[in-house]
N, C-alpha and C positions, 0 to 999 in steps of 0.2 A: 428480345425486346417484347415487353408486355403489350397486349392490344388494348385499345380503348374500351372501357366498360360501357355497354349500352344501357338503356332503360329496358327492363323486362318485368312484366307483371304476370304472375302465374295464377291461373284460375282453375280450380278442380271442379268439374261440372259433369253431370250425367251419371247414369247407373253403371258405367264401365270404367270408372276412375280415370276419365280423360282429363288431360291438361290442355287448356286453351291459353293462348298467350297474347299479350299486347307487347309489341317490340318497337322500339324507336331509339333515337339518339338522346342521350342525357341532356336535359335542359330544353328540349324541343317538344312542341305539342303533338307533332304528327306520329302516329303509330300504325302499324299493320296488325291485323288480327290473324294469328296463326291458328289454323284449324277451327274455324267458327262452328260450334256444334252445341246441341242440347238446350242451351238457355241463353238466347240472345239478349233478353232483358237484363240478365246478370252481367253479360259482357258490356252492355250499354251503361249500366250503373257504374261499373269499374272505370270505364272511359270517362264518365262525368266526374266521378270522385277524384280522379287523377288530373283533371283539367286537360285531357287529351282530345285529339281529333283523329278519327279513323280516315286513313287515306288509301287503304288497300287491304286485301286479304291474301294470305299465303296458305296454299293448301299443300300439306306435306304428301298426301296421297289421296286416292279417291274413295276410300272406305267411308261408309255413311256415318260411322261414329265420329268421324273427323270433319264431315261436310254437311250434316243435316241442318245446320243453321244458316247455310249460305243464302237461300231464298229470302229469309226474313232479314238478314243483314243487308242484302242488296235492295230490299224494299225501303230501307232506312237511309242508305248511303249509295251515292252514285260513284262507285269505286272500281278499280281493276281487281281481278282475281288472278293471282300468279300461280301457275302450275307448270310442271315440267312437260315439255312437248310430248314425250313418250306416254305420259299419263293422260294427256288430252286425247291422243290417238287411241289409247287403250280403253278408256272409260266413257261409254255413252252416257252413263248416269251423271258424271261430272260435267259433261258438255250441256246436259239438260238443266242441271242445277245452276250453273254459272252463266250460260247463254252468251250473249255478246260481251259480257264483262271479262271473259277469259283472255288472259295474256299468256301465250305459250313461251316458256323459257328453254334455253339450252343449258348444258352443263357449264357452271361457272358464271352464268349471266348475272347482271346486276339487278337488284331489287331496290328501286328508289323509295326512300322514306324521308320526306322532307328534303333537307340538304344533304343527307347521307345516302350512300349506296351500300347495301349489304349484298351478300353473295348466295346464290342458289347452288348447292353442291348436289349433283345427281348421284344418288345412292340406291340403285336398284337392288332388288332381292325380295323385299316384302311385296312390292308391285314393280312393274317395269319402269314406272316414272316416279318412284319415291324420290324425294329430295329433302335436304336439310337446309335450314336457314343459318348461315354463318354471319353473325352481327357482332363485329368487334370480338370481344372475348366470350361471346355466348354462341353455343351451337344448339339450335332448336331442332330436334331430331325426328319428330313424328314417331312412326313405328319402326324406323330403321334400327335405332339403338336405344336400349333402356339402361338404367344404372347397372343392373346385374344380368342383363340378357340382351337379346336382339329379336326382331320381328319374326313372326312365323313365315315360313317359305313354302307351305303346303297348300296355300289358297290359290285361287285363279291368278295367274300372272306371276306367282312367286318363283324364285329360283335360288336355291342355297348356294350354287356356284357364284351367282352375281352378288349375293349377300357377302360371301367371303371376300370377293374383290372390293366391295364397298368398304368393308371394315379394314381389310389389310392394306389397301392402297389409298383410297380417298380419305377415310377418317383417321388413318394412321398419321397423316401429315398435319392434322390439327394440333396446335401447340398444347403442351401438357396443362398449362394454366387456364385454358379455355374451359368454361363451365358448360356442362351438359344439362340441357333442359329437355327431358323426354316427353313423349306423347301420352304416357299413362303413369299413374302413381303405382308402379309395380315394385319399387325398391324400398330399402330401409330408410332412404333419404330422398327428398324430391329433386335435388340437384347435387351434382358432384363435379369435381375437376376431372378433365379427361385423363390426366396422368394417373389418377387413382382408379378411374374406370378401366383403363387399359391394364392396370396391375391386377385388378380383382375380378373383372368380368371374364367368365370362362371362355367366351366366344373370341377373345383376343389371344388365347393360349395355343391355338392350333398352328403347326408349322406348315401345313399344306392343305390344299382344297379338299382332298379326299377325306382326311380325318375330320375336318370341319363339317363336311356334308354328312358323314356318318353320325356325328353327334347331333347336329341340328335336326336331322330327319329321323332320329330314333323314335320308336313307337311312343305315342302320347298316352299317358295313364289317365 
């Protein structure tokens, strides 16, 4: 059974090819901003153009290229900031940026957006509390999964073993027709169906954690 298509607006912002998203239910004004960064006025213009209303922020992980717009966004909107509990515990910077607006989530917890509840999928590997937003047939993945790759695991809090489990267990269960909306414009296309991603992305091709780790942690050129 196909899942309901949500409203998704993709914005490419900043010097690192970041994607920022507005996500909500089709036909409803409420949206969450996923990974508010770089250019909050551009985010605000998109919200106004679409006739939407910001009711929350969803932070895929704590890295500043995904969170540096939080203070300005919070100065404009009295909204909750949803982050995975392990990320809140891991990142003092995230706690400082979001302050009392932080709402810590557990794996699979609901993210309310107007009358709809979306789901936070805990997908550690890039950071301990990385998580993806599953909204109907859309998966907004931050730096966990890209169209043709996955997030780095050699930064503070990274774990290739956890990344393997996130891809091979958590994200393997996401239906083929679900559209992947990644955190950076690193692929040949900006969005793709998960069935195609799993068929072509090399990080889904490894039969065991040892071979995955050896490939993911190979020396960077």
